[in-house]
N, CA and C atoms of all chains as a GROMACS GRO file, in nm:
protein
  609
    1MET      N    1   7.947   0.770   9.488
    1MET     CA    2   7.911   0.627   9.468
    1MET      C    3   7.985   0.534   9.553
    2ILE      N    4   7.941   0.421   9.596
    2ILE     CA    5   8.005   0.325   9.684
    2ILE      C    6   8.052   0.202   9.617
    3LEU      N    7   8.149   0.139   9.666
    3LEU     CA    8   8.180  -0.008   9.612
    3LEU      C    9   8.090  -0.108   9.689
    4CYS      N   10   8.040  -0.200   9.635
    4CYS     CA   11   7.954  -0.312   9.702
    4CYS      C   12   7.992  -0.440   9.632
    5LYS      N   13   7.988  -0.554   9.711
    5LYS     CA   14   8.013  -0.681   9.649
    5LYS      C   15   7.870  -0.748   9.638
    6VAL      N   16   7.847  -0.818   9.539
    6VAL     CA   17   7.714  -0.880   9.513
    6VAL      C   18   7.707  -1.022   9.608
    7LEU      N   19   7.618  -1.038   9.685
    7LEU     CA   20   7.611  -1.151   9.759
    7LEU      C   21   7.518  -1.240   9.716
    8GLY      N   22   7.414  -1.191   9.641
    8GLY     CA   23   7.300  -1.278   9.598
    8GLY      C   24   7.201  -1.190   9.524
    9THR      N   25   7.070  -1.244   9.502
    9THR     CA   26   6.974  -1.179   9.422
    9THR      C   27   6.835  -1.201   9.516
   10ALA      N   28   6.755  -1.113   9.489
   10ALA     CA   29   6.640  -1.095   9.546
   10ALA      C   30   6.518  -1.116   9.447
   11VAL      N   31   6.414  -1.194   9.458
   11VAL     CA   32   6.320  -1.213   9.363
   11VAL      C   33   6.174  -1.162   9.422
   12SER      N   34   6.091  -1.095   9.345
   12SER     CA   35   5.973  -1.048   9.383
   12SER      C   36   5.870  -1.062   9.258
   13THR      N   37   5.754  -1.113   9.305
   13THR     CA   38   5.649  -1.114   9.198
   13THR      C   39   5.539  -1.005   9.217
   14ARG      N   40   5.512  -0.963   9.345
   14ARG     CA   41   5.417  -0.858   9.378
   14ARG      C   42   5.509  -0.750   9.396
   15LYS      N   43   5.506  -0.648   9.312
   15LYS     CA   44   5.590  -0.514   9.314
   15LYS      C   45   5.532  -0.413   9.242
   16ASP      N   46   5.575  -0.292   9.270
   16ASP     CA   47   5.543  -0.178   9.189
   16ASP      C   48   5.559  -0.200   9.043
   17ALA      N   49   5.467  -0.148   8.963
   17ALA     CA   50   5.463  -0.181   8.815
   17ALA      C   51   5.592  -0.139   8.749
   18GLN      N   52   5.652  -0.041   8.805
   18GLN     CA   53   5.780   0.013   8.748
   18GLN      C   54   5.903  -0.087   8.769
   19LEU      N   55   5.874  -0.174   8.854
   19LEU     CA   56   5.990  -0.268   8.888
   19LEU      C   57   5.980  -0.391   8.813
   20GLN      N   58   5.885  -0.403   8.718
   20GLN     CA   59   5.869  -0.521   8.638
   20GLN      C   60   5.997  -0.532   8.554
   21GLY      N   61   6.053  -0.656   8.556
   21GLY     CA   62   6.168  -0.691   8.472
   21GLY      C   63   6.292  -0.639   8.549
   22ALA      N   64   6.292  -0.584   8.654
   22ALA     CA   65   6.403  -0.529   8.722
   22ALA      C   66   6.467  -0.651   8.805
   23LYS      N   67   6.609  -0.659   8.790
   23LYS     CA   68   6.672  -0.774   8.867
   23LYS      C   69   6.726  -0.705   8.980
   24MET      N   70   6.712  -0.755   9.098
   24MET     CA   71   6.755  -0.705   9.232
   24MET      C   72   6.862  -0.783   9.287
   25LEU      N   73   6.956  -0.717   9.331
   25LEU     CA   74   7.086  -0.772   9.398
   25LEU      C   75   7.087  -0.741   9.533
   26MET      N   76   7.134  -0.836   9.623
   26MET     CA   77   7.164  -0.808   9.755
   26MET      C   78   7.318  -0.778   9.780
   27VAL      N   79   7.351  -0.677   9.822
   27VAL     CA   80   7.477  -0.654   9.818
   27VAL      C   81   7.530  -0.586   9.958
   28VAL      N   82   7.668  -0.586   9.984
   28VAL     CA   83   7.724  -0.531  10.106
   28VAL      C   84   7.845  -0.434  10.066
   29GLU      N   85   7.842  -0.326  10.133
   29GLU     CA   86   7.962  -0.228  10.105
   29GLU      C   87   8.081  -0.292  10.136
   30VAL      N   88   8.185  -0.264  10.048
   30VAL     CA   89   8.326  -0.316  10.060
   30VAL      C   90   8.425  -0.203  10.075
   31ASP      N   91   8.540  -0.231  10.121
   31ASP     CA   92   8.650  -0.135  10.122
   31ASP      C   93   8.725  -0.148   9.977
   32ALA      N   94   8.830  -0.080   9.972
   32ALA     CA   95   8.897  -0.060   9.828
   32ALA      C   96   8.958  -0.190   9.796
   33ARG      N   97   8.975  -0.281   9.882
   33ARG     CA   98   9.029  -0.423   9.858
   33ARG      C   99   8.918  -0.525   9.825
   34GLY      N  100   8.803  -0.475   9.828
   34GLY     CA  101   8.690  -0.562   9.799
   34GLY      C  102   8.631  -0.634   9.934
   35GLU      N  103   8.676  -0.611  10.042
   35GLU     CA  104   8.656  -0.670  10.160
   35GLU      C  105   8.538  -0.623  10.228
   36PRO      N  106   8.429  -0.703  10.258
   36PRO     CA  107   8.299  -0.641  10.320
   36PRO      C  108   8.325  -0.558  10.447
   37LEU      N  109   8.255  -0.437  10.461
   37LEU     CA  110   8.261  -0.359  10.581
   37LEU      C  111   8.159  -0.422  10.660
   38ALA      N  112   8.163  -0.381  10.796
   38ALA     CA  113   8.075  -0.439  10.902
   38ALA      C  114   7.932  -0.341  10.902
   39LYS      N  115   7.878  -0.353  10.792
   39LYS     CA  116   7.761  -0.282  10.763
   39LYS      C  117   7.635  -0.376  10.732
   40GLY      N  118   7.526  -0.325  10.714
   40GLY     CA  119   7.413  -0.422  10.681
   40GLY      C  120   7.397  -0.429  10.528
   41THR      N  121   7.335  -0.530  10.483
   41THR     CA  122   7.316  -0.542  10.344
   41THR      C  123   7.228  -0.441  10.292
   42MET      N  124   7.219  -0.411  10.158
   42MET     CA  125   7.126  -0.336  10.091
   42MET      C  126   7.072  -0.409   9.948
   43ILE      N  127   6.956  -0.380   9.902
   43ILE     CA  128   6.906  -0.427   9.781
   43ILE      C  129   6.929  -0.314   9.678
   44VAL      N  130   6.986  -0.359   9.572
   44VAL     CA  131   7.005  -0.262   9.469
   44VAL      C  132   6.952  -0.321   9.322
   45ILE      N  133   6.906  -0.232   9.237
   45ILE     CA  134   6.876  -0.271   9.111
   45ILE      C  135   6.988  -0.295   9.014
   46ASP      N  136   6.993  -0.386   8.935
   46ASP     CA  137   7.109  -0.426   8.856
   46ASP      C  138   7.078  -0.360   8.706
   47ALA      N  139   7.167  -0.271   8.682
   47ALA     CA  140   7.152  -0.212   8.539
   47ALA      C  141   7.286  -0.246   8.458
   48VAL      N  142   7.357  -0.346   8.505
   48VAL     CA  143   7.478  -0.379   8.428
   48VAL      C  144   7.503  -0.540   8.390
   49GLY      N  145   7.422  -0.613   8.460
   49GLY     CA  146   7.438  -0.754   8.432
   49GLY      C  147   7.540  -0.813   8.535
   50ALA      N  148   7.539  -0.755   8.658
   50ALA     CA  149   7.630  -0.821   8.752
   50ALA      C  150   7.587  -0.949   8.809
   51GLY      N  151   7.682  -1.017   8.867
   51GLY     CA  152   7.648  -1.155   8.925
   51GLY      C  153   7.711  -1.159   9.063
   52ARG      N  154   7.686  -1.278   9.138
   52ARG     CA  155   7.732  -1.297   9.264
   52ARG      C  156   7.887  -1.305   9.258
   53GLY      N  157   7.936  -1.238   9.362
   53GLY     CA  158   8.086  -1.219   9.358
   53GLY      C  159   8.156  -1.096   9.288
   54ASP      N  160   8.070  -1.041   9.209
   54ASP     CA  161   8.107  -0.919   9.142
   54ASP      C  162   8.128  -0.793   9.243
   55VAL      N  163   8.221  -0.708   9.225
   55VAL     CA  164   8.231  -0.583   9.300
   55VAL      C  165   8.168  -0.479   9.205
   56VAL      N  166   8.063  -0.418   9.247
   56VAL     CA  167   7.995  -0.325   9.163
   56VAL      C  168   7.996  -0.181   9.228
   57LEU      N  169   7.978  -0.076   9.127
   57LEU     CA  170   7.964   0.049   9.161
   57LEU      C  171   7.817   0.094   9.186
   58VAL      N  172   7.787   0.129   9.317
   58VAL     CA  173   7.639   0.160   9.325
   58VAL      C  174   7.620   0.305   9.360
   59ALA      N  175   7.525   0.365   9.264
   59ALA     CA  176   7.478   0.497   9.274
   59ALA      C  177   7.354   0.506   9.350
   60THR      N  178   7.351   0.616   9.437
   60THR     CA  179   7.231   0.624   9.533
   60THR      C  180   7.157   0.752   9.517
   61GLY      N  181   7.042   0.761   9.572
   61GLY     CA  182   6.963   0.879   9.567
   61GLY      C  183   6.897   0.896   9.422
   62SER      N  184   6.898   1.022   9.374
   62SER     CA  185   6.823   1.038   9.242
   62SER      C  186   6.909   0.997   9.124
   63ALA      N  187   7.046   0.976   9.161
   63ALA     CA  188   7.144   0.930   9.066
   63ALA      C  189   7.100   0.778   9.020
   64ALA      N  190   7.044   0.707   9.116
   64ALA     CA  191   6.991   0.579   9.078
   64ALA      C  192   6.897   0.562   8.970
   65ASN      N  193   6.827   0.685   8.939
   65ASN     CA  194   6.740   0.689   8.822
   65ASN      C  195   6.783   0.727   8.692
   66ASN      N  196   6.916   0.756   8.685
   66ASN     CA  197   6.968   0.793   8.558
   66ASN      C  198   7.031   0.676   8.486
   67THR      N  199   6.958   0.558   8.476
   67THR     CA  200   6.994   0.454   8.386
   67THR      C  201   6.857   0.419   8.303
   68PRO      N  202   6.872   0.355   8.184
   68PRO     CA  203   6.760   0.321   8.116
   68PRO      C  204   6.669   0.237   8.181
   69GLN      N  205   6.714   0.143   8.267
   69GLN     CA  206   6.636   0.047   8.334
   69GLN      C  207   6.562   0.112   8.447
   70THR      N  208   6.610   0.208   8.508
   70THR     CA  209   6.540   0.284   8.640
   70THR      C  210   6.496   0.410   8.616
   71ALA      N  211   6.488   0.462   8.485
   71ALA     CA  212   6.444   0.598   8.474
   71ALA      C  213   6.313   0.645   8.542
   72HIS      N  214   6.226   0.555   8.552
   72HIS     CA  215   6.095   0.582   8.611
   72HIS      C  216   6.058   0.502   8.737
   73ALA      N  217   6.150   0.421   8.779
   73ALA     CA  218   6.131   0.326   8.892
   73ALA      C  219   6.157   0.388   9.035
   74PRO      N  220   6.076   0.357   9.126
   74PRO     CA  221   6.087   0.413   9.257
   74PRO      C  222   6.205   0.340   9.338
   75VAL      N  223   6.324   0.365   9.282
   75VAL     CA  224   6.441   0.302   9.345
   75VAL      C  225   6.545   0.408   9.393
   76ASP      N  226   6.623   0.385   9.488
   76ASP     CA  227   6.723   0.474   9.542
   76ASP      C  228   6.866   0.411   9.541
   77ALA      N  229   6.895   0.305   9.479
   77ALA     CA  230   7.022   0.263   9.473
   77ALA      C  231   7.030   0.157   9.341
   78THR      N  232   7.133   0.187   9.253
   78THR     CA  233   7.136   0.117   9.129
   78THR      C  234   7.288   0.069   9.108
   79ALA      N  235   7.314  -0.066   9.078
   79ALA     CA  236   7.455  -0.107   9.034
   79ALA      C  237   7.466  -0.041   8.891
   80VAL      N  238   7.573   0.049   8.870
   80VAL     CA  239   7.574   0.098   8.740
   80VAL      C  240   7.704   0.066   8.663
   81ALA      N  241   7.800  -0.002   8.732
   81ALA     CA  242   7.923  -0.052   8.660
   81ALA      C  243   7.972  -0.160   8.747
   82ILE      N  244   8.047  -0.259   8.666
   82ILE     CA  245   8.113  -0.379   8.727
   82ILE      C  246   8.264  -0.340   8.738
   83VAL      N  247   8.313  -0.337   8.855
   83VAL     CA  248   8.453  -0.287   8.876
   83VAL      C  249   8.546  -0.389   8.826
   84ASP      N  250   8.648  -0.351   8.746
   84ASP     CA  251   8.765  -0.447   8.703
   84ASP      C  252   8.878  -0.442   8.808
   85THR      N  253   8.921  -0.303   8.826
   85THR     CA  254   9.035  -0.300   8.925
   85THR      C  255   9.015  -0.164   9.011
   86VAL      N  256   9.065  -0.178   9.121
   86VAL     CA  257   9.083  -0.054   9.219
   86VAL      C  258   9.230  -0.039   9.249
   87SER      N  259   9.282   0.070   9.217
   87SER     CA  260   9.424   0.078   9.240
   87SER      C  261   9.450   0.223   9.318
   88SER      N  262   9.567   0.213   9.395
   88SER     CA  263   9.594   0.338   9.473
   88SER      C  264   9.759   0.346   9.487
   89GLY      N  265   9.805   0.452   9.450
   89GLY     CA  266   9.963   0.465   9.474
   89GLY      C  267  10.031   0.374   9.391
   90GLY      N  268   9.980   0.326   9.270
   90GLY     CA  269  10.055   0.247   9.179
   90GLY      C  270  10.035   0.088   9.224
   91GLN      N  271   9.955   0.070   9.331
   91GLN     CA  272   9.938  -0.061   9.370
   91GLN      C  273   9.797  -0.114   9.341
   92VAL      N  274   9.784  -0.237   9.289
   92VAL     CA  275   9.631  -0.279   9.264
   92VAL      C  276   9.577  -0.341   9.393
   93LEU      N  277   9.477  -0.284   9.447
   93LEU     CA  278   9.424  -0.328   9.571
   93LEU      C  279   9.317  -0.430   9.547
   94TYR      N  280   9.239  -0.414   9.437
   94TYR     CA  281   9.134  -0.523   9.396
   94TYR      C  282   9.145  -0.551   9.246
   95SER      N  283   9.132  -0.665   9.212
   95SER     CA  284   9.135  -0.692   9.068
   95SER      C  285   9.013  -0.802   9.045
   96VAL      N  286   8.936  -0.795   8.946
   96VAL     CA  287   8.830  -0.884   8.930
   96VAL      C  288   8.879  -1.016   8.919
   97GLY      N  289   8.817  -1.118   8.999
   97GLY     CA  290   8.852  -1.262   8.992
   97GLY      C  291   8.973  -1.274   9.086
   98GLY      N  292   9.028  -1.182   9.138
   98GLY     CA  293   9.152  -1.206   9.231
   98GLY      C  294   9.112  -1.227   9.375
   99SER      N  295   8.991  -1.183   9.426
   99SER     CA  296   8.975  -1.179   9.556
   99SER      C  297   8.824  -1.243   9.599
  100ILE      N  298   8.774  -1.330   9.510
  100ILE     CA  299   8.638  -1.373   9.535
  100ILE      C  300   8.635  -1.494   9.620
  101MET      N  301   7.915   2.096  10.040
  101MET     CA  302   8.026   2.025   9.977
  101MET      C  303   8.113   1.970  10.070
  102ILE      N  304   8.198   1.875  10.046
  102ILE     CA  305   8.280   1.806  10.151
  102ILE      C  306   8.422   1.801  10.089
  103LEU      N  307   8.525   1.789  10.176
  103LEU     CA  308   8.670   1.771  10.121
  103LEU      C  309   8.695   1.624  10.130
  104GLY      N  310   8.779   1.594  10.032
  104GLY     CA  311   8.838   1.465  10.027
  104GLY      C  312   8.970   1.458   9.958
  105LYS      N  313   9.044   1.346   9.982
  105LYS     CA  314   9.174   1.332   9.923
  105LYS      C  315   9.148   1.225   9.817
  106VAL      N  316   9.218   1.248   9.699
  106VAL     CA  317   9.215   1.140   9.582
  106VAL      C  318   9.325   1.044   9.629
  107ILE      N  319   9.281   0.917   9.625
  107ILE     CA  320   9.384   0.802   9.672
  107ILE      C  321   9.399   0.713   9.571
  108GLY      N  322   9.309   0.708   9.459
  108GLY     CA  323   9.332   0.600   9.355
  108GLY      C  324   9.230   0.606   9.256
  109THR      N  325   9.233   0.501   9.162
  109THR     CA  326   9.154   0.501   9.053
  109THR      C  327   9.080   0.381   9.053
  110VAL      N  328   8.940   0.391   8.988
  110VAL     CA  329   8.857   0.273   8.966
  110VAL      C  330   8.836   0.249   8.827
  111VAL      N  331   8.860   0.121   8.782
  111VAL     CA  332   8.841   0.102   8.638
  111VAL      C  333   8.737   0.000   8.619
  112ALA      N  334   8.616   0.044   8.547
  112ALA     CA  335   8.506  -0.033   8.531
  112ALA      C  336   8.458  -0.029   8.388
  113ASP      N  337   8.487  -0.135   8.301
  113ASP     CA  338   8.459  -0.113   8.168
  113ASP      C  339   8.309  -0.139   8.134
  114ALA      N  340   8.256  -0.245   8.209
  114ALA     CA  341   8.128  -0.272   8.191
  114ALA      C  342   8.038  -0.172   8.268
  115ARG      N  343   7.970  -0.084   8.208
  115ARG     CA  344   7.906   0.026   8.273
  115ARG      C  345   7.781   0.065   8.202
  116VAL      N  346   7.694   0.126   8.272
  116VAL     CA  347   7.553   0.182   8.216
  116VAL      C  348   7.584   0.282   8.105
  117SER      N  349   7.515   0.282   8.001
  117SER     CA  350   7.546   0.367   7.876
  117SER      C  351   7.548   0.506   7.917
  118THR      N  352   7.456   0.550   8.015
  118THR     CA  353   7.447   0.683   8.052
  118THR      C  354   7.570   0.736   8.134
  119MET      N  355   7.650   0.644   8.170
  119MET     CA  356   7.772   0.687   8.247
  119MET      C  357   7.884   0.736   8.154
  120GLY      N  358   7.873   0.695   8.028
  120GLY     CA  359   7.981   0.749   7.940
  120GLY      C  360   8.124   0.708   7.976
  121GLY      N  361   8.216   0.783   7.942
  121GLY     CA  362   8.353   0.735   7.969
  121GLY      C  363   8.402   0.814   8.094
  122GLN      N  364   8.329   0.846   8.175
  122GLN     CA  365   8.348   0.920   8.301
  122GLN      C  366   8.457   0.864   8.385
  123LEU      N  367   8.566   0.936   8.411
  123LEU     CA  368   8.679   0.894   8.491
  123LEU      C  369   8.633   0.880   8.625
  124LEU      N  370   8.667   0.770   8.692
  124LEU     CA  371   8.623   0.736   8.837
  124LEU      C  372   8.745   0.734   8.921
  125ARG      N  373   8.747   0.818   9.026
  125ARG     CA  374   8.844   0.829   9.119
  125ARG      C  375   8.806   0.775   9.249
  126LEU      N  376   8.903   0.722   9.326
  126LEU     CA  377   8.881   0.666   9.461
  126LEU      C  378   8.912   0.786   9.552
  127VAL      N  379   8.832   0.817   9.647
  127VAL     CA  380   8.849   0.932   9.735
  127VAL      C  381   8.821   0.902   9.878
  128GLN      N  382   8.904   0.947   9.975
  128GLN     CA  383   8.890   0.943  10.119
  128GLN      C  384   8.836   1.076  10.171
  129LEU      N  385   8.721   1.076  10.228
  129LEU     CA  386   8.657   1.189  10.296
  129LEU      C  387   8.744   1.236  10.402
  130LEU      N  388   8.761   1.371  10.417
  130LEU     CA  389   8.849   1.409  10.525
  130LEU      C  390   8.783   1.516  10.613
  131ASP      N  391   8.825   1.536  10.748
  131ASP     CA  392   8.779   1.645  10.821
  131ASP      C  393   8.874   1.769  10.785
  132GLY      N  394   8.814   1.879  10.758
  132GLY     CA  395   8.898   1.992  10.707
  132GLY      C  396   8.978   2.058  10.817
  133ARG      N  397   8.940   2.038  10.956
  133ARG     CA  398   9.022   2.094  11.056
  133ARG      C  399   9.151   2.017  11.079
  134THR      N  400   9.151   1.881  11.060
  134THR     CA  401   9.278   1.802  11.097
  134THR      C  402   9.329   1.735  10.952
  135LEU      N  403   9.251   1.728  10.853
  135LEU     CA  404   9.290   1.652  10.730
  135LEU      C  405   9.294   1.507  10.753
  136GLU      N  406   9.225   1.473  10.880
  136GLU     CA  407   9.223   1.322  10.902
  136GLU      C  408   9.108   1.245  10.847
  137PRO      N  409   9.118   1.126  10.814
  137PRO     CA  410   9.005   1.063  10.735
  137PRO      C  411   8.871   1.080  10.837
  138GLN      N  412   8.760   1.108  10.756
  138GLN     CA  413   8.640   1.098  10.822
  138GLN      C  414   8.536   1.035  10.729
  139GLY      N  415   8.482   0.920  10.779
  139GLY     CA  416   8.394   0.845  10.697
  139GLY      C  417   8.505   0.762  10.599
  140GLY      N  418   8.421   0.683  10.514
  140GLY     CA  419   8.489   0.580  10.436
  140GLY      C  420   8.527   0.606  10.317
  141ILE      N  421   8.573   0.521  10.228
  141ILE     CA  422   8.618   0.531  10.080
  141ILE      C  423   8.505   0.544   9.991
  142HIS      N  424   8.500   0.637   9.896
  142HIS     CA  425   8.396   0.664   9.804
  142HIS      C  426   8.455   0.658   9.670
  143VAL      N  427   8.373   0.648   9.576
  143VAL     CA  428   8.406   0.656   9.426
  143VAL      C  429   8.335   0.781   9.373
  144ALA      N  430   8.419   0.859   9.319
  144ALA     CA  431   8.354   0.993   9.271
  144ALA      C  432   8.400   1.009   9.111
  145ALA      N  433   8.309   1.077   9.030
  145ALA     CA  434   8.327   1.129   8.906
  145ALA      C  435   8.410   1.240   8.911
  146ASP      N  436   8.503   1.276   8.806
  146ASP     CA  437   8.591   1.387   8.831
  146ASP      C  438   8.585   1.477   8.700
  147VAL      N  439   8.560   1.597   8.711
  147VAL     CA  440   8.551   1.691   8.603
  147VAL      C  441   8.674   1.793   8.619
  148THR      N  442   8.762   1.758   8.706
  148THR     CA  443   8.879   1.867   8.723
  148THR      C  444   9.001   1.804   8.681
  149GLY      N  445   9.018   1.684   8.670
  149GLY     CA  446   9.156   1.616   8.633
  149GLY      C  447   9.245   1.604   8.753
  150ALA      N  448   9.196   1.595   8.875
  150ALA     CA  449   9.268   1.579   8.985
  150ALA      C  450   9.350   1.467   8.992
  151GLY      N  451   9.467   1.480   9.053
  151GLY     CA  452   9.561   1.362   9.062
  151GLY      C  453   9.580   1.298   9.210
  152ASP      N  454   9.638   1.192   9.202
  152ASP     CA  455   9.656   1.124   9.338
  152ASP      C  456   9.718   1.211   9.442
  153GLY      N  457   9.655   1.212   9.561
  153GLY     CA  458   9.712   1.282   9.670
  153GLY      C  459   9.661   1.429   9.694
  154GLU      N  460   9.585   1.469   9.561
  154GLU     CA  461   9.540   1.609   9.585
  154GLU      C  462   9.402   1.625   9.667
  155LEU      N  463   9.404   1.728   9.749
  155LEU     CA  464   9.283   1.768   9.820
  155LEU      C  465   9.188   1.829   9.729
  156VAL      N  466   9.058   1.779   9.742
  156VAL     CA  467   8.958   1.823   9.648
  156VAL      C  468   8.827   1.848   9.720
  157MET      N  469   8.730   1.922   9.658
  157MET     CA  470   8.610   1.955   9.700
  157MET      C  471   8.509   1.866   9.623
  158LEU      N  472   8.401   1.802   9.685
  158LEU     CA  473   8.315   1.708   9.640
  158LEU      C  474   8.191   1.766   9.652
  159SER      N  475   8.111   1.745   9.549
  159SER     CA  476   7.971   1.782   9.563
  159SER      C  477   7.889   1.645   9.555
  160SER      N  478   7.774   1.630   9.640
  160SER     CA  479   7.699   1.506   9.634
  160SER      C  480   7.557   1.529   9.604
  161GLY      N  481   7.493   1.419   9.569
  161GLY     CA  482   7.345   1.445   9.528
  161GLY      C  483   7.319   1.474   9.399
  162ALA      N  484   7.199   1.522   9.375
  162ALA     CA  485   7.150   1.561   9.252
  162ALA      C  486   7.225   1.686   9.205
  163SER      N  487   7.261   1.777   9.314
  163SER     CA  488   7.339   1.895   9.277
  163SER      C  489   7.459   1.877   9.200
  164ALA      N  490   7.531   1.756   9.234
  164ALA     CA  491   7.663   1.729   9.188
  164ALA      C  492   7.663   1.703   9.021
  165ARG      N  493   7.542   1.676   8.970
  165ARG     CA  494   7.535   1.645   8.833
  165ARG      C  495   7.515   1.770   8.758
  166LYS      N  496   7.522   1.883   8.804
  166LYS     CA  497   7.524   2.020   8.740
  166LYS      C  498   7.664   2.047   8.680
  167ALA      N  499   7.758   1.963   8.734
  167ALA     CA  500   7.902   1.977   8.693
  167ALA      C  501   7.923   1.902   8.551
  168GLY      N  502   8.019   1.967   8.471
  168GLY     CA  503   8.046   1.903   8.343
  168GLY      C  504   7.923   1.878   8.271
  169ASN      N  505   7.936   1.750   8.211
  169ASN     CA  506   7.818   1.699   8.130
  169ASN      C  507   7.754   1.583   8.185
  170LEU      N  508   7.749   1.595   8.322
  170LEU     CA  509   7.688   1.479   8.404
  170LEU      C  510   7.544   1.481   8.422
  171ARG      N  511   7.467   1.578   8.346
  171ARG     CA  512   7.325   1.587   8.378
  171ARG      C  513   7.253   1.438   8.372
  172ASP      N  514   7.280   1.364   8.294
  172ASP     CA  515   7.200   1.233   8.283
  172ASP      C  516   7.282   1.108   8.331
  173ALA      N  517   7.402   1.134   8.397
  173ALA     CA  518   7.482   1.028   8.440
  173ALA      C  519   7.440   0.973   8.575
  174PRO      N  520   7.454   0.862   8.610
  174PRO     CA  521   7.408   0.800   8.728
  174PRO      C  522   7.527   0.817   8.849
  175VAL      N  523   7.563   0.937   8.866
  175VAL     CA  524   7.660   0.955   8.967
  175VAL      C  525   7.600   1.050   9.071
  176ASP      N  526   7.650   1.023   9.193
  176ASP     CA  527   7.600   1.087   9.320
  176ASP      C  528   7.714   1.163   9.389
  177LEU      N  529   7.837   1.154   9.339
  177LEU     CA  530   7.938   1.231   9.403
  177LEU      C  531   8.038   1.265   9.303
  178VAL      N  532   8.076   1.389   9.288
  178VAL     CA  533   8.157   1.451   9.186
  178VAL      C  534   8.280   1.546   9.241
  179ILE      N  535   8.401   1.527   9.189
  179ILE     CA  536   8.505   1.609   9.224
  179ILE      C  537   8.491   1.734   9.140
  180ILE      N  538   8.452   1.852   9.210
  180ILE     CA  539   8.425   1.965   9.138
  180ILE      C  540   8.537   2.080   9.148
  181ALA      N  541   8.632   2.050   9.240
  181ALA     CA  542   8.745   2.168   9.251
  181ALA      C  543   8.862   2.106   9.311
  182ILE      N  544   8.978   2.148   9.272
  182ILE     CA  545   9.099   2.102   9.339
  182ILE      C  546   9.145   2.216   9.432
  183ILE      N  547   9.163   2.193   9.555
  183ILE     CA  548   9.200   2.280   9.656
  183ILE      C  549   9.332   2.331   9.651
  184ASP      N  550   9.357   2.463   9.629
  184ASP     CA  551   9.490   2.526   9.634
  184ASP      C  552   9.543   2.552   9.769
  185GLU      N  553   9.449   2.607   9.852
  185GLU     CA  554   9.490   2.644   9.989
  185GLU      C  555   9.368   2.625  10.081
  186LEU      N  556   9.383   2.589  10.199
  186LEU     CA  557   9.281   2.561  10.291
  186LEU      C  558   9.330   2.633  10.420
  187ALA      N  559   9.256   2.734  10.475
  187ALA     CA  560   9.309   2.797  10.600
  187ALA      C  561   9.202   2.807  10.708
  188GLY      N  562   9.241   2.808  10.827
  188GLY     CA  563   9.157   2.816  10.952
  188GLY      C  564   9.197   2.925  11.040
  189ALA      N  565   9.139   2.929  11.154
  189ALA     CA  566   9.171   3.054  11.237
  189ALA      C  567   9.336   3.068  11.266
  190ALA      N  568   9.384   2.941  11.277
  190ALA     CA  569   9.526   2.931  11.325
  190ALA      C  570   9.626   2.958  11.189
  191GLY      N  571   9.576   2.984  11.090
  191GLY     CA  572   9.654   2.983  10.954
  191GLY      C  573   9.617   2.864  10.854
  192VAL      N  574   9.732   2.855  10.781
  192VAL     CA  575   9.715   2.767  10.650
  192VAL      C  576   9.717   2.613  10.707
  193ILE      N  577   9.607   2.544  10.673
  193ILE     CA  578   9.593   2.395  10.715
  193ILE      C  579   9.641   2.322  10.587
  194TYR      N  580   9.633   2.371  10.480
  194TYR     CA  581   9.683   2.282  10.366
  194TYR      C  582   9.725   2.380  10.253
  195ARG      N  583   9.829   2.342  10.198
  195ARG     CA  584   9.895   2.410  10.073
  195ARG      C  585   9.989   2.332  10.016
  196PRO      N  586   9.969   2.256   9.904
  196PRO     CA  587  10.061   2.175   9.841
  196PRO      C  588  10.179   2.252   9.788
  197ALA      N  589  10.289   2.194   9.809
  197ALA     CA  590  10.421   2.261   9.790
  197ALA      C  591  10.427   2.311   9.627
  198GLN      N  592  10.397   2.246   9.528
  198GLN     CA  593  10.408   2.280   9.394
  198GLN      C  594  10.307   2.392   9.351
  199ARG      N  595  10.192   2.373   9.404
  199ARG     CA  596  10.088   2.470   9.381
  199ARG      C  597  10.115   2.609   9.446
  200GLY      N  598  10.170   2.587   9.572
  200GLY     CA  599  10.202   2.707   9.640
  200GLY      C  600  10.304   2.790   9.576
  201ALA      N  601  10.403   2.724   9.512
  201ALA     CA  602  10.514   2.776   9.443
  201ALA      C  603  10.474   2.875   9.333
  202THR      N  604  10.362   2.817   9.254
  202THR     CA  605  10.325   2.881   9.137
  202THR      C  606  10.208   2.991   9.162
  203ALA      N  607  10.153   2.997   9.291
  203ALA     CA  608  10.049   3.085   9.313
  203ALA      C  609  10.097   3.226   9.341
   0.00000   0.00000   0.00000
């Protein structure tokens, strides 16, 4: 899984039937400190109620379908958890609310 | 599978129900020839109880969910083994001191 920061949301009215009711987030991958990497953005399905500024755990591939919201949806990336802290070597690198 | 080093922990209380209480570890992927970082930081589920600094083997994709009781979990990267020794043509590349002592 990768860590991503939620930059915004995407809205669509014409979409695959299995996407009805799905909330879509625009995210960018971040490092362990929550700082964006020099990569493009991606759209992920929100399965945890994340919002702008949150760092989320994104599961990709078939793992993205292992949530109640996405079990039958044609999606390949889902936000499955909202990150509280990332720590390494006894040091907190990211803490929710600390680096937004 | 790929090699990585456990470098930390991710805490995330708000999570999808299918994730359960799965432990989440921060891992740095490594090149097995040099043990130098290769690729970025990833978050992996762990079924081995690996500790910080340990060299581990990771499985990715749908196959990774054959580990533990992860069949229905939304995880795409799992620590499936702790490496005790890694060797190449020139000999031992990696053998942690304490594990080597008990082996």
